[in-house]
C-alpha positions in Angstrom: 61.6 123.6 105.7 58.9 124.3 108.3 55.6 125.9 107.4 56.5 128.8 109.6 59.8 129.4 107.7 58.0 129.3 104.4 55.8 132.1 105.6 58.5 134.2 107.2 61.5 133.7 104.9 61.0 136.0 101.9 63.5 133.9 99.8 61.1 130.9 100.0 58.1 132.7 98.6 57.2 132.6 94.9 60.8 131.6 94.0 60.4 128.0 93.2 62.6 126.0 90.8 61.2 125.7 87.3 62.4 124.6 83.8 63.9 128.0 83.2 66.1 128.1 86.3 66.8 124.4 87.1 68.1 121.7 84.9 69.4 118.3 86.2 73.2 118.1 85.8 74.3 115.5 83.2 77.4 115.1 80.9 74.9 114.6 78.1 74.9 118.4 77.9 78.5 118.4 76.8 78.3 116.6 73.5 75.3 118.6 72.3 77.1 121.9 73.1 80.3 120.8 71.4 78.4 119.8 68.3 76.5 123.0 68.2 79.4 125.4 69.0 82.3 123.6 67.3 80.6 121.4 64.7 83.6 121.2 62.3 86.4 120.6 65.0 87.9 117.1 65.1 86.3 115.0 67.8 87.8 111.6 67.1 91.0 110.2 65.5 91.2 106.5 65.1 93.8 105.2 62.6 92.6 106.7 59.3 89.2 107.7 60.7 88.6 111.4 61.4 85.2 112.6 62.7 83.9 116.0 63.6 81.8 116.9 66.6 78.7 117.3 64.4 79.3 113.7 63.0 80.0 112.3 66.4 76.8 113.8 67.9 74.8 112.4 65.0 76.3 108.9 65.7 75.5 109.2 69.4 71.9 110.1 68.6 71.6 107.2 66.1 72.9 104.9 68.8 70.4 106.1 71.4 67.5 105.9 68.9 68.4 102.4 67.8 68.9 101.1 71.3 65.5 102.6 72.3 63.8 100.8 69.4 65.4 97.6 70.7 63.8 98.1 74.1 66.6 100.0 76.0 65.1 102.5 78.4 65.2 103.8 81.9 67.4 101.6 84.1 68.3 99.1 81.3 72.0 98.0 81.3 74.0 98.1 78.1 77.4 96.4 78.4 80.4 97.2 76.1 83.5 95.0 75.7 85.9 97.1 73.7 89.4 98.7 73.8 89.8 102.5 73.5 87.9 102.9 70.3 85.3 105.5 69.1 82.3 103.1 69.7 83.0 103.0 73.4 83.4 106.8 73.6 80.0 107.2 71.7 78.4 104.7 74.1 79.2 107.1 77.0 76.6 109.4 75.5 74.2 107.2 73.4 73.4 104.7 76.2 72.5 107.2 79.0 70.6 109.3 76.5 68.0 106.5 76.5 67.8 106.5 80.3 70.0 103.3 80.1 73.1 102.5 82.2 76.5 102.0 80.6 78.5 99.0 81.8 82.0 99.2 80.3 83.6 95.8 80.8 87.2 95.2 81.8 88.7 93.6 78.7 91.3 91.8 80.7 88.8 89.7 82.7 88.3 86.0 82.1 85.0 84.5 80.8 83.7 83.5 84.3 84.1 87.0 85.6 82.5 88.5 82.5 79.6 86.0 82.7 79.0 87.0 86.4 79.0 90.7 85.6 76.6 90.4 82.6 74.2 88.4 84.7 74.5 90.4 87.9 74.2 93.7 86.0 71.2 92.3 83.9 72.7 93.5 80.6 70.0 93.6 77.9 72.5 94.5 75.1 76.2 93.7 74.7 78.3 95.7 72.2 81.5 93.6 71.8 84.6 94.1 69.7 85.4 91.0 67.7 88.9 90.7 69.1 87.4 89.6 72.4 85.0 87.0 70.9 86.9 84.0 72.3 86.3 85.3 75.9 82.8 86.6 75.2 81.8 83.4 73.5 82.8 81.4 76.6 81.1 83.9 78.9 77.8 83.7 77.0 78.0 79.8 77.1 78.3 80.0 80.9 75.1 82.0 81.2 71.5 80.7 81.3 69.8 81.1 77.9 67.2 83.5 79.2 69.8 85.8 80.8 72.0 86.3 77.7 72.0 89.8 76.3 71.4 90.7 72.6 74.9 90.7 71.0 76.0 93.5 68.7 79.5 93.1 67.1 81.9 96.0 66.8 83.8 95.2 63.6 86.6 97.7 64.0 88.8 97.7 60.8 91.9 98.1 63.1 90.9 95.0 65.1 92.7 91.7 64.6 91.1 88.3 64.5 88.0 87.1 66.3 84.6 86.0 65.0 81.3 88.0 64.8 79.0 86.6 67.4 75.8 88.7 67.1 73.0 89.1 64.7 74.2 92.6 63.5 77.2 94.9 63.7 77.4 98.2 65.4 77.3 100.1 62.1 74.1 98.2 61.1 72.6 99.1 64.5 73.4 102.8 63.9 71.6 102.6 60.5 68.4 101.7 62.4 68.7 104.9 64.5 67.2 108.4 63.8 70.0 111.0 63.3 67.5 113.6 64.6 66.7 111.7 67.8 65.4 114.0 70.5 68.4 114.5 72.9 66.8 114.8 76.3 68.5 115.0 79.7 67.4 112.8 82.6 64.4 114.0 84.6 66.6 113.5 87.8 70.3 114.0 88.0 70.4 111.2 90.6 69.5 108.7 87.9 72.2 106.0 87.2 74.5 106.8 84.3 77.0 103.9 84.6 77.9 100.7 86.3 81.5 99.8 87.1 82.6 96.6 88.6 85.5 96.7 91.1 87.6 93.9 92.5 86.4 93.4 96.1 88.3 91.6 98.7 85.7 88.8 98.5 85.5 86.7 95.3 82.9 88.4 93.2 83.3 92.0 92.0 80.9 94.7 93.3 78.9 96.9 90.9 79.5 100.6 91.6 76.7 102.8 90.5 77.4 106.3 89.2 74.8 109.1 88.8 74.5 111.8 86.1 75.3 114.5 88.7 78.6 112.9 89.8 79.7 112.2 86.2 79.1 115.9 85.3 80.8 117.1 88.5 83.9 114.9 88.0 84.2 115.9 84.4 84.2 119.5 85.5 86.6 118.6 88.4 89.1 117.2 85.9 88.9 120.4 83.8 89.6 122.5 86.9 92.3 120.3 88.3 94.2 120.2 85.1 93.4 123.8 84.0 92.3 122.1 80.8 92.2 124.5 77.8 89.7 124.5 75.0 90.3 121.8 72.3 92.9 119.7 74.1 94.2 116.7 72.1 93.8 113.7 74.4 95.5 110.3 73.9 93.5 107.3 75.2 96.2 105.3 77.1 94.0 104.9 80.2 91.4 102.2 79.7 88.0 103.7 79.0 86.5 100.8 81.0 88.4 102.0 84.1 86.0 104.2 86.2 84.6 105.3 82.8 88.1 106.4 81.8 88.2 108.5 85.0 85.3 110.4 83.5 87.5 111.7 80.6 85.1 110.7 77.8 82.9 113.4 79.3 85.8 115.8 80.3 87.4 116.0 76.9 84.0 116.4 75.2 83.1 119.3 77.5 86.1 121.2 76.2 85.4 120.1 72.5 88.7 118.4 72.5 90.0 115.6 70.3 89.8 112.0 71.4 92.8 110.1 69.9 91.9 106.5 70.2 94.5 103.7 70.8 93.6 100.0 70.6 96.8 99.0 72.3 99.2 100.7 74.8 102.5 100.2 73.0 105.5 102.5 73.1 105.7 103.0 69.3 102.0 103.7 69.0 102.2 106.3 71.8 105.2 108.1 70.4 103.6 108.1 67.0 100.4 109.6 68.3 102.3 112.2 70.4 104.3 113.3 67.3 101.6 113.0 64.6 98.6 114.4 66.3 100.0 117.0 68.6 98.7 115.3 71.8 98.6 117.7 74.7 97.1 115.5 77.5 97.0 111.8 78.5 96.4 109.7 81.6 97.7 106.4 82.8 99.0 104.2 85.5 102.7 104.3 86.4 103.3 101.4 84.0 102.6 103.7 81.1 105.1 106.2 82.4 107.7 103.5 82.8 107.0 102.4 79.2 107.7 105.9 77.9 110.8 106.5 80.0 112.3 103.1 79.1 111.6 103.1 75.4 114.9 102.6 73.5 116.1 105.8 71.8 115.7 104.4 68.3 112.0 103.6 68.9 111.2 107.2 70.1 110.2 110.2 68.0 110.8 113.8 68.9 107.8 115.5 70.6 108.0 119.3 70.3 104.9 120.2 72.4 104.6 119.9 76.2 102.5 116.9 77.1 100.6 116.8 80.5 100.1 113.4 82.1 97.9 112.5 84.9 98.7 109.4 86.9 96.9 107.9 90.0 97.5 105.6 92.9 100.9 105.1 94.4 103.3 108.0 93.8 105.6 107.3 90.8 109.3 106.9 91.7 111.3 110.2 91.5 113.4 108.7 88.7 110.4 108.1 86.6 109.0 111.6 87.1 112.5 113.0 86.3 112.6 110.8 83.1 109.3 112.2 81.9 110.3 115.8 82.6 113.3 115.2 80.4 110.9 114.1 77.7 109.0 117.4 78.1 106.1 115.9 80.1 104.5 117.4 83.1 103.1 114.9 85.7 100.0 115.5 87.8 99.6 113.0 90.6 96.0 112.1 91.7 94.4 109.4 93.9 90.9 107.9 93.8 88.9 104.8 93.6 86.1 103.4 91.4 83.7 104.4 94.2 84.6 108.1 93.7 84.5 108.3 89.9 88.3 107.8 89.6 90.5 110.7 90.6 89.1 112.7 93.5 92.2 113.8 95.3 95.2 115.7 93.8 98.6 116.6 94.9 97.9 120.3 94.3 101.3 122.0 93.7 102.4 125.2 95.4 104.5 127.5 93.2 106.9 128.2 96.2 107.7 124.5 96.3 109.6 124.9 93.1 112.4 126.7 95.0 112.9 123.8 97.4 115.7 121.2 97.0 114.7 118.3 94.7 114.7 115.8 97.6 112.1 117.9 99.4 110.0 118.3 96.2 110.0 114.5 95.9 108.7 114.2 99.5 105.8 116.5 98.6 105.1 114.8 95.3 104.9 111.5 97.0 101.7 112.6 98.9 98.3 111.9 97.4 97.1 115.4 98.4 93.8 117.2 98.9 90.2 116.7 97.7 89.2 117.8 94.2 87.3 121.2 94.2 84.1 119.3 93.4 84.5 116.8 96.2 83.2 118.1 99.5 85.8 116.7 102.0 88.4 114.2 102.7 89.6 113.0 106.2 91.8 110.5 107.8 90.0 109.1 110.8 89.7 106.2 113.3 87.0 104.0 111.5 85.6 102.8 114.9 85.1 106.2 116.5 85.1 108.4 113.3 87.4 110.8 115.2 89.9 112.5 112.8 93.6 111.6 113.5 96.0 114.4 114.4 97.6 116.3 111.5 101.1 115.0 112.4 102.0 112.9 109.4 102.5 109.9 111.7 99.1 108.7 113.1 97.6 106.2 110.8 93.8 106.1 110.1 91.4 105.2 107.3 91.0 107.6 104.4 87.4 108.7 104.0 85.6 111.0 101.6 82.2 112.6 101.1 80.6 114.7 98.4 79.1 114.9 95.0 81.6 112.6 93.3 80.8 109.6 95.5 78.9 106.6 94.1 75.2 106.0 94.8 76.3 102.6 96.2 76.8 99.0 95.2 74.2 97.4 92.9 72.0 94.8 94.7 74.3 94.8 97.7 72.7 96.8 100.5 75.1 95.4 103.2 78.2 96.5 101.4 76.7 99.9 100.6 75.7 100.5 104.3 79.2 99.4 105.5 80.9 101.7 102.9 78.9 104.7 104.1 79.1 104.2 107.9 78.9 107.5 109.8 78.1 109.6 106.7 81.5 109.1 105.0 82.7 106.8 102.3 85.2 104.4 103.8 88.0 103.8 101.2 89.6 100.9 103.1 93.0 102.7 102.4 95.2 103.6 105.4 97.1 106.8 105.5 98.3 109.8 107.5 97.4 113.5 107.2 100.1 116.2 107.3 100.0 119.6 108.9 99.0 121.2 105.6 96.0 118.9 105.2 97.7 116.7 102.5 97.0 113.0 102.9 99.6 110.3 102.3 98.7 106.6 101.8 100.5 104.1 103.9 98.8 100.7 103.2 95.6 99.1 102.0 93.4 97.6 104.7 91.7 95.6 102.0 94.8 93.9 100.8 94.1 94.8 97.3 97.0 94.7 94.9 97.1 97.4 92.2 99.1 96.1 89.3 99.4 98.2 86.1 96.4 100.2 87.3 94.2 97.1 87.8 92.8 95.9 91.1 93.6 92.3 92.1 91.8 90.7 95.0 94.3 88.6 97.0 91.5 86.5 98.3 90.5 85.5 94.8 94.1 84.5 93.9 94.5 82.6 97.2 91.2 80.8 96.5 92.6 79.5 93.2 96.0 78.5 94.6 94.2 76.5 97.4 92.6 74.5 94.6 95.9 73.0 93.6 96.1 69.4 94.9 99.6 69.9 96.4 98.8 73.1 98.4 98.0 73.1 102.1 98.0 76.9 102.7 98.5 80.0 100.7 98.7 83.7 101.2 99.1 86.4 98.5 100.5 89.9 99.1 101.8 92.7 96.9 105.4 92.7 95.8 106.8 96.0 94.5 107.5 95.9 90.8 109.3 98.6 88.8 107.2 98.0 85.7 103.7 97.2 87.1 103.9 99.1 90.4 103.0 95.9 92.3 102.5 92.2 91.3 101.0 89.3 93.3 103.5 87.3 95.3 102.3 84.0 96.7 103.6 82.3 99.9 102.7 78.6 99.8 102.9 75.7 102.3 102.7 72.3 100.6 100.9 69.3 102.0 103.2 66.8 103.7 104.8 64.5 101.1 103.4 66.6 98.2 105.6 68.1 95.5 105.1 71.2 93.3 107.4 73.8 91.8 106.8 77.6 91.5 106.3 77.0 87.8 103.6 74.4 88.6 101.7 76.8 90.8 102.0 79.7 88.2 100.8 77.4 85.4 97.8 76.3 87.5 96.9 79.9 88.2 97.1 80.7 84.5 94.4 78.1 83.8 92.0 79.6 86.3 92.7 83.3 86.4 93.0 86.3 84.1 96.7 86.5 83.3 97.3 89.9 85.1 96.1 88.3 88.3 98.6 85.4 88.2 101.4 85.5 90.8 104.8 86.5 89.3 106.6 85.0 92.4 105.9 81.9 94.5 107.8 81.3 97.8 107.5 78.0 99.6 107.6 78.4 103.4 105.7 78.0 106.7 103.2 80.9 106.9 103.7 83.2 109.9 100.6 83.2 112.1 99.1 85.0 115.2 98.3 83.1 118.4 94.7 82.7 117.1 95.9 81.2 113.8 95.5 84.2 111.5 98.2 84.6 108.8 100.3 87.7 109.4 100.3 89.4 106.1 102.4 92.3 107.3 105.3 89.9 107.9 104.8 88.4 104.4 104.7 91.9 102.8 108.0 92.7 104.4 109.5 89.5 103.0 108.1 90.2 99.6 109.6 93.7 99.6 113.0 92.2 100.6 113.0 89.6 97.8 
C-alpha cells in the first residue's frame, strides 16, 4: 500500500490487525474446542479402547509437553511409523503444538526409502509401532549414527509381533508430559505443520511441506464438500500417512466426531466396524470399494445406517458404484494430489442429474469435477504458453491449481519447487480436458506415475531395479488396468542376446529390491517400440498393457 493510499483510504487508518481481531489459522484450534465443548463425547475407538475428547486433548498436551522437554521445537521434524491407531491421530496435534513438523511415514515402504526420508527430513524423534520394527531396524542401520532419531516405541496391545527398539514407549513418553501444557497456536499460519513424501518420477521421493493455514482450510473444505454433520462416526480405512489422511484427522476433530481406528483394512473388520459403531463416513481408494462389494455374503453384516464414502483418483467403475449403492453407501468422487493436501477437486453433483438415464449419470460421475470451495481455482492449460484450453471436452492440457490448499513447496528442493509453480500455478503433471460446464476430466498422467491401491509408484524407480537384473538389456514399466488395485505395474523387458530369464525370475528379483506393492504383476518379453531418436514409446506399451 502506498503512503498516499494510507492517508486517503479511511479503511486503512487506525484499523490494524491485533490479537483481538486476527489469529493465525491452525487446526490445533479444533481439538481444544472439541474438548471444551464436547468433553464427554467419544473421540476415539480402538478395539476395547474408548477415549473422550477431554482425555484425548490431555494426551495431545502431554505429548507436546514431553516432546518439547526432549528438544522438539520450531521446525523440528517428528516422524511416525504407524498404522491407523490413536497415537498417530494424537501426533497430528501434539507434534505441531510444539512448533514441530509431523512426518507420517508410509508403512508400506522398504528400509532404504525410510532411511532416505528420515535423513532427508532430519527427523529428531521417531515414534514407531513395533509391528514395523523389522523395517525400521534395517532403516536405522542404513543411517549414519549421528543422523539417527531418538526412537520411541508404540506398544499397541492390538499389534502383532515385532521388537521394541527404543529407550522408552509412547505411554512412558506421555508420562513425562504436563497435562496442563499451554496450548498455543503458531505465531504465523504459514509455519510448516507436516511433511509428506511423494513418489516422484525420479528415484528419490520429494518432501511436500504443508502449512497450518492449508491444513485448517482443507479440513474446513472437507466439512463443506461432504456437508459433514456434528459428531460423524468416521472409520479409518484411508491410511493416515497418506496426505495426512487427506486432512481428516483435523476434519473429524473439527466436528467433534469419533475416530474409529483400524489397524488393517480387511473386509470383516470393516463390516464389523460399520455394524458395531454406527459408522457414518469413511474414505478410501477404489480397492477398498472393491473389497466391500466383493465380500462373500456370509462374511458381511447388515448395516442399517447410510454410510458416505469419499474416494479419489480415477473414477470407480459404474458396477462398483452400483454395488456400493445396493449396500446403502453413497459415493463422493474427489481428485487431488499430495501437493494439494489430498482432495482439492470434487465431482459436485447437480440434483437435476438424478433424472438423467443411468448411462449419462455414469458419464458425469466419471469426471473429476471442480475445485473445492477453499481452493481458489483450477484450470486445464497448455503448460508452455499457460493459455487455458477450450472448454470442449476434447482438447488436452495440463491440470493446474492455485489457492490456499497448495503446498509451500518441496523440502530442500528449490528447482523442483520452482518448476511446480511456473507461471503462478501448481502444475499437477496430470493431463486432462475441461468440459463446457467447467468440470475437468483426467485423460493421462504426464509423469507416468502408476496409482495402485491409492499408492503412487514411480515407473522410473521400478525400471531402475529391473535394469539391475543381469539378463536384462532394456525395460519399460507402464500401468496395466486392474479391477482390484485400479492399476498395477506392467513391465516390458528385452533380454540381452543369449541371456535367459522368466517372468517369475524378474518378479522375484524385484521383490528383493522393492516394496512389494511396487513389484510388477505382469512381465512381457518383447522388443521395445521406439521413436526415431531412440525414446521408448510408452503410449504404445500402455495400449498393449490395456489389451492384455
